[in-house]
C-alpha positions as CSV (number, residue, x, y, z in Angstrom):
1,M,109.8,119.4,87.7
2,C,108.1,116.0,87.7
3,I,104.5,115.5,88.8
4,F,105.5,114.1,92.2
5,C,107.7,117.1,92.9
6,K,104.7,119.3,92.1
7,I,102.6,117.3,94.6
8,V,105.4,117.8,97.2
9,A,105.5,121.5,96.4
10,G,101.7,121.8,96.8
11,E,101.2,122.8,93.1
12,I,99.0,119.7,92.5
13,P,96.5,118.5,95.1
14,S,96.7,115.0,96.5
15,N,94.6,112.9,99.0
16,K,97.3,112.5,101.7
17,V,97.4,109.6,104.0
18,L,100.5,110.5,106.0
19,E,103.4,113.0,105.7
20,N,106.5,113.9,107.6
21,D,109.6,116.1,106.8
22,E,111.0,113.6,104.3
23,F,108.2,111.5,102.8
24,I,104.6,111.7,101.7
25,A,101.9,109.0,101.1
26,F,98.8,109.7,99.1
27,H,96.0,107.8,97.3
28,D,96.7,106.8,93.7
29,I,94.3,108.5,91.3
30,N,94.0,105.2,89.2
31,P,93.8,102.5,91.9
32,V,94.2,98.9,91.0
33,A,93.3,97.6,94.5
34,P,90.8,98.7,97.2
35,V,93.7,100.4,98.9
36,H,96.3,101.9,96.5
37,I,98.7,104.4,98.0
38,L,101.8,106.0,96.5
39,I,104.7,106.6,98.9
40,I,107.5,109.0,97.8
41,P,110.5,110.8,99.2
42,K,110.0,114.6,99.1
43,K,113.5,114.9,97.8
44,H,113.6,114.1,94.1
45,V,115.3,110.6,93.6
46,E,114.9,109.3,90.1
47,N,114.5,105.6,90.9
48,F,115.4,102.7,93.2
49,Q,118.9,102.4,91.7
50,S,119.6,106.0,92.7
51,V,118.4,105.9,96.3
52,T,120.9,105.9,99.1
53,P,120.8,103.2,101.7
54,E,120.3,105.9,104.4
55,L,117.2,107.4,102.7
56,M,115.8,103.9,102.1
57,A,116.2,103.0,105.7
58,K,114.1,106.0,106.7
59,M,111.6,105.3,104.0
60,T,111.2,101.7,105.3
61,S,110.0,103.0,108.6
62,F,107.7,105.5,107.0
63,I,106.1,102.8,104.8
64,Q,105.5,100.6,107.8
65,D,103.8,103.6,109.5
66,V,101.6,104.1,106.5
67,A,100.5,100.4,106.6
68,K,99.7,100.7,110.2
69,E,97.7,103.9,109.6
70,L,95.6,102.1,107.1
71,C,95.2,99.0,109.3
72,L,97.0,96.8,106.6
73,D,99.8,95.7,108.9
74,K,97.9,92.7,110.3
75,N,96.2,91.1,107.2
76,G,98.9,92.1,104.7
77,Y,99.7,94.2,101.7
78,R,101.8,94.3,98.6
79,L,104.7,96.8,98.2
80,V,105.9,97.4,94.7
81,T,108.4,99.7,93.0
82,N,109.0,99.8,89.3
83,N,112.5,100.7,88.3
84,G,113.2,102.0,84.8
85,K,111.4,101.7,81.5
86,D,111.5,97.9,81.3
87,G,110.4,97.7,84.9
88,G,107.3,99.7,84.2
89,Q,108.3,103.0,85.9
90,E,106.1,105.7,84.4
91,V,107.1,108.7,86.7
92,P,110.9,109.3,87.1
93,H,110.6,109.8,90.8
94,L,111.2,106.9,93.3
95,H,107.8,105.7,94.5
96,F,106.3,102.6,96.1
97,H,102.8,101.3,95.5
98,L,101.2,100.0,98.7
99,L,98.4,97.8,97.7
100,G,95.9,96.1,100.0
101,G,92.4,95.8,101.3
102,A,91.8,92.4,99.5
103,K,93.5,89.1,98.8
104,L,95.8,90.1,95.9
105,K,96.7,87.8,93.0
106,W,99.9,88.0,90.9
107,T,99.5,86.9,87.3
108,H,100.2,89.9,85.0
109,L,104.0,90.1,84.5
110,T,104.6,91.1,80.9
111,E,102.9,93.1,78.2
112,N,102.2,89.8,76.4
113,D,100.1,88.4,79.2
114,T,96.4,88.4,78.2
115,H,94.9,88.9,81.6
116,K,95.4,91.7,84.1
117,S,95.3,90.9,87.8
118,L,96.6,92.4,91.1
């Protein structure tokens, strides 16, 4: 069972933002922005390539609700998913990073980059 499935099962605590029957959103334990939320389906889906269009459609609405709950919907936010090893996916369970709370930069794209930014 992956770490996110353990969070869904209640075996590992999380600081929840929003939850419904199919999805859960919680604070990342290693935030890289003032607001850094992980959003996952409760059903185990390995990555973005494995998600069905039907589940993704429902997840889109949930993600929008999370952004509204955190008052990020007006000023903006970044939504990121890493897919597979070369895409930087560390946990094999589909998840989106919702980043916000500041004006975000985008400069760090490869391991060879010398600076790390949002």
